[in-house]
C-alpha positions in Angstrom: 80.8 106.6 111.2 84.1 107.5 109.4 86.8 104.8 109.0 90.4 105.7 108.9 93.1 103.3 108.3 96.6 104.0 109.5 99.4 102.5 107.9 102.8 102.7 109.7 105.9 101.5 107.9 108.3 101.4 111.0 110.8 98.8 110.9 111.4 98.4 114.6 109.2 97.9 117.6 108.7 100.1 119.3 109.3 102.7 116.6 109.5 106.6 116.3 107.4 106.1 113.2 104.7 104.3 115.0 104.9 107.0 117.6 104.1 109.5 114.9 101.3 107.7 113.5 99.5 107.3 117.0 99.8 110.9 117.6 98.7 112.3 114.4 95.7 109.8 114.7 94.9 110.8 118.2 94.7 114.6 116.9 92.6 113.9 113.8 90.1 111.5 116.3 90.1 114.1 118.8 89.1 117.0 116.1 86.7 114.7 114.6 84.9 114.0 117.7 84.7 117.6 118.5 82.8 118.0 115.4 80.2 115.3 116.4 82.1 112.6 114.0 82.8 109.0 115.7 85.6 107.8 113.9 86.8 104.2 113.6 90.4 103.4 113.4 92.4 100.4 112.1 96.2 100.5 112.3 98.3 98.3 110.1 101.8 97.7 111.1 103.7 96.9 107.7 106.6 95.1 109.3 104.2 92.2 110.5 103.6 91.7 106.6 107.1 92.2 105.3 107.4 88.6 104.2 104.0 88.7 102.6 104.3 91.8 100.6 107.6 90.5 99.1 105.9 87.2 98.0 103.3 89.4 96.5 106.1 91.3 94.4 107.5 88.1 93.4 104.6 85.8 92.6 102.4 88.6 91.3 99.3 87.7 93.7 98.7 88.4 97.4 98.0 85.8 100.2 94.8 85.8 102.0 96.4 87.6 105.1 97.3 90.2 102.4 94.0 90.4 100.7 92.5 91.0 104.0 94.6 94.0 104.7 94.1 95.3 101.1 90.4 95.2 102.0 90.9 97.0 105.3 92.3 99.8 103.1 89.7 99.9 100.4 87.0 100.1 102.8 88.1 103.1 104.5 87.0 106.7 104.3 90.5 108.2 105.0 94.1 107.2 105.2 97.1 108.1 107.6 100.4 107.0 106.0 103.7 107.4 107.8 106.9 105.9 106.9 110.8 106.3 108.1 112.9 108.3 105.7 116.1 106.6 104.3 118.5 108.6 101.9 115.4 111.2 101.6 113.0 108.8 100.3 110.3 106.3 102.0 111.3 102.8 103.0 111.6 100.0 100.8 108.6 98.3 102.9 106.4 101.1 102.7 106.8 101.6 98.9 106.5 97.9 98.3 103.3 97.9 100.0 101.8 100.5 97.8 103.3 98.8 94.8 101.5 95.5 95.4 98.1 97.3 96.4 95.5 96.9 93.7 94.9 99.7 91.4 92.7 102.2 92.1 92.4 101.2 95.9 93.3 104.8 97.0 91.4 106.6 94.2 89.8 109.7 95.6 90.8 108.8 99.3 92.0 111.7 101.5 95.5 110.9 102.7 97.4 112.6 105.4 101.1 112.2 104.8 104.0 111.9 107.7 107.8 110.9 108.1 110.4 110.5 110.6 114.0 110.7 110.1 117.3 111.4 112.2 117.6 114.9 111.1 115.7 117.6 109.7 117.5 117.3 106.3 115.1 114.4 105.5 112.2 116.6 105.8 111.7 117.2 102.0 110.6 113.3 101.8 107.2 114.6 102.2 107.2 116.8 98.8 109.5 114.8 96.7 108.4 111.1 97.5 105.2 110.8 99.6 103.2 113.5 97.8 103.9 112.4 94.1 103.2 109.0 94.9 100.0 109.3 96.6 99.2 111.8 93.4 99.8 109.1 91.2 97.6 106.5 92.9 95.1 109.3 92.5 94.5 109.8 96.2 93.7 113.3 97.5 96.5 114.4 99.5 96.1 116.8 102.4 97.9 120.1 101.9 100.0 119.8 105.3 102.0 116.8 106.2 104.1 116.1 109.5 107.8 115.5 109.6 109.5 114.5 112.8 113.2 114.2 113.4 114.8 112.2 116.4 115.1 115.3 118.7 111.4 116.1 118.0 110.6 113.2 120.4 112.5 114.6 123.3 111.7 117.5 125.6 112.0 121.2 124.8 111.0 123.4 121.7 111.4 120.5 119.3 108.5 118.4 121.1 106.4 121.9 121.5 106.9 122.5 117.7 106.0 119.0 116.4 103.0 118.9 118.7 101.9 122.4 116.9 102.6 120.7 113.5 100.6 117.6 114.3 97.6 119.8 115.4 97.5 122.2 112.2 98.1 118.8 109.7 95.2 117.3 111.6 93.0 120.3 111.5 93.5 120.7 107.6 93.0 116.9 107.3 89.7 116.8 109.2 88.5 119.7 106.9 89.2 117.9 104.1 87.9 114.2 105.1 84.7 116.3 106.0 84.2 118.0 102.6 85.0 114.6 100.9 82.2 112.6 102.8 81.6 108.9 102.7 83.7 107.3 100.6 82.4 104.4 98.3 84.8 101.5 98.5 86.3 100.4 95.4 86.7 96.6 94.5 89.6 96.1 92.1 89.4 92.3 92.4 85.4 92.6 91.7 85.9 94.9 88.9 88.7 93.0 87.2 86.4 89.8 87.0 83.6 92.0 85.8 85.8 93.1 82.9 87.1 89.8 82.3 83.5 88.4 81.9 82.7 90.9 79.5 85.5 90.3 77.5 84.6 86.7 77.6 81.1 87.2 76.4 82.2 89.3 73.6 84.5 86.6 72.4 81.9 84.1 72.6 79.3 86.0 70.6 81.6 86.7 67.8 
């Protein structure tokens, strides 16, 4: 079974960001099923954890609730991450979540990126903000992301083109996901404790 985690950074409910995340996920799931893979999906709405994320930034450690979310991300075989765009970059809430996510959680994880905005002017957020951030976190970012402007959610050519972009991005991502195979989850907390015990042991021996 392939485990997918979907992180939606939408600030309103309902939001076009969540709508885009759902459409991308549906396309990925359908294409995986066509290849005989039964995916399991978990959706994380960041707006529900806004206070916990800020508290983690200020206090330096996450709440139990946020630790559970971190665990869901760490256990995934793949990540679909979608954010609203503000001033040609990701939202502060979206960035803050990945700032407090334990280091190495996303290492070697296949990621499909997406973003929403009022106009096409924000479309470069995919390449100028999202891709560099996930690359820095050592994730494996799919070659094709999805950007959707407000007009893309209406009727007409915009909606048709958005559907085509989603299908193509999902196809690229599924190929990458299948080639990467089942991912071994990282346990940053356990690794930190093991390293600390090792250091303490060496200190005692000396």
